[in-house]
C-alpha positions in Angstrom: -3.5 -13.6 -74.3 0.4 -12.4 -73.9 -0.9 -8.7 -73.3 -3.4 -10.2 -70.1 0.3 -12.5 -68.5 2.5 -8.9 -69.0 -0.6 -7.4 -66.6 -0.1 -9.5 -64.1 4.2 -9.7 -64.3 3.7 -6.5 -61.4 1.1 -7.8 -59.0 3.1 -11.4 -59.3 6.0 -9.2 -58.6 4.1 -7.2 -55.2 5.1 -9.7 -52.7 8.2 -10.1 -52.9 8.8 -5.6 -52.7 6.1 -6.3 -50.0 8.7 -8.6 -48.5 11.8 -6.9 -48.0 9.8 -3.1 -47.2 11.2 -1.5 -44.0 8.9 0.6 -43.5 7.5 1.3 -40.3 10.0 -2.0 -38.6 10.8 -0.3 -35.5 7.0 0.0 -34.9 6.9 -3.6 -34.0 9.8 -3.3 -31.9 8.3 0.5 -29.8 5.4 -2.3 -29.6 6.6 -4.4 -28.1 9.3 -2.4 -25.3 6.3 0.0 -24.7 4.9 -3.1 -22.6 8.3 -3.9 -20.2 8.6 0.2 -20.0 5.0 -0.1 -18.6 5.3 -3.2 -15.8 9.2 -0.7 -15.3 6.9 2.8 -15.0 4.3 1.6 -12.2 6.8 -1.0 -10.3 8.5 2.1 -9.4 5.6 4.2 -8.9 4.0 1.6 -6.7 7.6 1.0 -4.6 8.2 4.6 -4.6 4.3 4.2 -3.0 5.4 2.1 -0.2 9.0 2.5 1.0 8.0 6.8 1.8 4.6 4.6 3.1 7.1 2.2 5.3 9.2 6.1 6.5 6.4 7.5 7.3 5.2 4.3 9.7 8.5 4.1 11.2 8.7 7.5 11.9 5.2 7.4 14.1 5.9 4.3 15.5 9.0 6.1 16.9 6.9 9.9 18.4 4.6 6.8 20.3 7.6 5.1 21.5 8.5 8.2 22.5 5.6 9.6 24.1 5.7 6.1 26.0 9.0 5.8 27.5 8.6 9.5 29.0 5.3 8.7 30.5 3.3 11.8 29.0 0.0 9.6 29.0 -1.2 7.7 31.2 -0.5 3.2 30.7 -3.2 3.5 27.3 -4.5 0.8 25.9 -3.9 -1.1 21.8 -6.6 1.5 21.2 -4.6 4.3 22.0 -1.2 3.2 20.9 -3.6 2.5 18.3 -4.6 5.8 17.5 -1.5 7.5 18.5 0.1 6.3 15.6 -2.6 6.6 13.3 -2.0 10.7 14.6 1.6 10.6 14.1 1.7 8.8 9.7 1.0 11.5 7.9 -0.8 10.9 4.6 -1.0 7.2 6.5 -2.9 8.4 9.5 -6.3 8.0 6.8 -10.3 7.1 8.3 -8.9 4.0 7.6 -5.5 3.5 9.6 -7.1 2.6 13.0 -8.4 -0.1 11.7 -5.1 -1.5 9.7 -2.9 -0.9 12.6 -1.5 -3.3 15.0 0.7 -2.6 18.0 2.2 -4.9 20.7 4.9 -4.0 23.1 7.6 -6.8 24.8 10.0 -6.3 27.6 14.1 -7.0 26.9 15.9 -9.3 28.8 18.7 -7.2 29.6 20.6 -10.8 31.3 20.8 -12.1 28.1 19.2 -10.1 25.8 16.3 -11.9 25.3 12.3 -10.9 24.5 9.5 -12.7 24.1 8.9 -11.5 20.9 10.1 -13.9 18.7 7.9 -16.3 20.7 5.0 -14.4 18.9 4.0 -14.4 15.3 3.4 -10.9 14.0 0.0 -9.5 14.9 -1.7 -7.9 12.2 -5.6 -7.7 12.6 -8.9 -5.7 11.1 -10.1 -4.2 13.3 -13.1 -3.2 10.2 -15.5 -6.2 12.4 -17.3 -5.3 15.1 -19.7 -8.6 15.3 -15.4 -10.3 15.6 -13.6 -8.6 17.5 -9.4 -9.9 17.1 -7.3 -11.5 19.9 -6.5 -9.3 22.6 -2.7 -7.5 21.9 0.4 -8.6 23.6 1.1 -5.6 25.8 3.5 -6.7 28.7 4.6 -4.8 31.5 8.1 -2.3 31.8 8.9 -1.4 34.9 11.8 1.8 35.1 14.7 2.0 33.2 12.9 -1.2 31.0 14.3 -1.8 27.6 11.3 -2.3 25.5 10.4 -3.4 22.2 7.3 -2.2 19.9 6.1 -3.9 17.0 2.9 -2.2 14.8 1.7 -4.1 11.8 -0.5 -1.7 9.0 -2.5 -3.4 6.5 -1.7 -1.6 3.4 -3.6 -2.0 0.0 -1.3 -2.2 -3.2 -2.5 1.1 -5.9 -2.0 -1.2 -8.4 -3.2 -4.2 -7.4 -2.4 -6.2 -10.7 1.2 -5.2 -10.4 3.6 -7.9 -10.4 5.4 -5.6 -8.1 2.1 -5.7 -5.8 1.6 -9.3 -6.4 5.4 -10.1 -4.7 4.7 -7.3 -1.9 1.2 -9.3 -0.6 3.4 -12.7 -1.0 6.7 -11.6 0.8 4.6 -10.5 4.3 1.9 -12.2 3.7 -1.7 -11.6 6.3 -5.0 -13.3 6.0 -6.7 -10.8 3.2 -5.5 -11.2 -0.3 -6.1 -8.0 -1.0 -2.9 -5.6 1.6 0.2 -7.0 2.7 1.6 -6.2 6.3 4.4 -3.3 5.9 5.9 -3.7 10.1 7.7 -1.1 12.1 9.7 -2.5 15.5 11.2 0.4 17.8 13.5 -0.2 20.9 13.3 2.4 24.4 14.1 2.3 27.5 11.3 3.5 29.8 12.4 6.8 31.8 12.6 6.0 35.8 9.6 6.3 37.4 8.0 5.0 40.6 5.5 2.1 38.7 5.6 1.2 35.4 4.0 2.3 32.6 2.2 -0.9 31.4 0.6 -3.5 33.6 2.2 -6.5 34.2 0.0 -8.9 31.9 -1.1 -8.5 28.4 -4.2 -6.4 27.4 -5.9 -4.9 25.3 
């Protein structure tokens, strides 16, 4: 009987050695932190791409406003302005750009430096559905030496829709599509001296 109890003694000591064993302890901490680092890397990539898209949209908006300011084209419609923005938007100007960009123009009253832009909510339409065209854009007329505002909105889909940063962007720039958020660019310009206006006086598209 006693020899049998002696043979069981090493087994009784194993739980104690297992509790004191520190091998593999670093792996547990690494598994906890790797999730955080992956999230930070994904968020940094998402933010970098989003900022790049914003810069490209700002550049495209300024170049489109320059064409209008110099009178290089006639009386442009919203479709013409959308096409121009997509042409100047770099890699943003892909096949989906024309269906996801909206353009508006507003006149600035130099008497009190006000405009009707505050009275018009953000317009960021989806033009891909031909059966349900969106409402006409606000294109206010601008005379010679008139200060104008141009507001461009581009619907953008995040690279990683499940990324918490992407979800935050969608919540801070909401539109009618839960999978997209809005990139907005606004610029001001003065029309060159001309005998006639470059826009019709009424709103239209």
